[in-house]
N, C-alpha and C positions, 0 to 999 in steps of 0.2 A: 304916689304912685310912678313916678321916671322910675325909682327904682326897682319894684314891682316886671314894668316893659322891661327892665334891661335883664333881669333875672329868667324872667318868663325866655326871653326870646336865646338866653345862654344854652337853657338849660334845651330849647326844643334845637339848635344849632348844635349840640354835644348829639341829642339821641341821630340826628339825620349823618353825623358823623359815625354813628356807631353802625346806624342804619347803611352807610353804606359802604363801613366795612365788611360786613359780613359777607358780601359777596363776594369777595376776594375766594378764587382758589390758589393753594400755597404747592407747588406741588415735590414731591418726596426727591431729596438731591442723590443719585445713585452712585453707591460705595464702587470704589477700586479694589481689584486686587491688589496686597500690597506686590512693589517691582522686587526681580528680580535680584538676586545678591550682582554686586560690581565684580565686573569682567576685572581680571587681571592686566593691565597693558605693558609693553616693553615699549617705555619711554624715549625713540630715536633723539639721537644726534642734534643737541638745539641751530637752528640755522644763525647764521652771521648777524649780530645786531642785535635790538632790544626786540627779545618774544620772549613769555612767560608759558608753562606749558598749563592746561585747563583739560580735564579730565574729561574720560567719554561718564557715558551717561542713561541711562533708561531713559527713552521719553513715551510716554501712553497714548498709541491710537485707537482709534475705534477696537479691533482686532485686538489688540493687546500691546505688551510694552514691546521697543524696537529700541537697538543698541546704537546709541548715535557715539561713533569710533573720540577718543582724543585729538587734540591737536596745537600746537603753538598759535599763539595769537599776540599781536604785536602789540608792545606798551608804546602808547604816544610821553 
């Protein structure tokens, strides 16, 4: 008798879970256009100390891609 009650409760719980998930709305992900080809950068002379060149890249904004120029980054 106890196992019937627990099985019945498990089935009811599963049905309630499925019914609660049926109200979920999944918004499709908007696809972005491919970024333009990378620009060719002239790498300036390195500053004194421990620096490494980080190349430029295209960053996506709401209106489209924006070029972020490369720069030297300090190594710790």
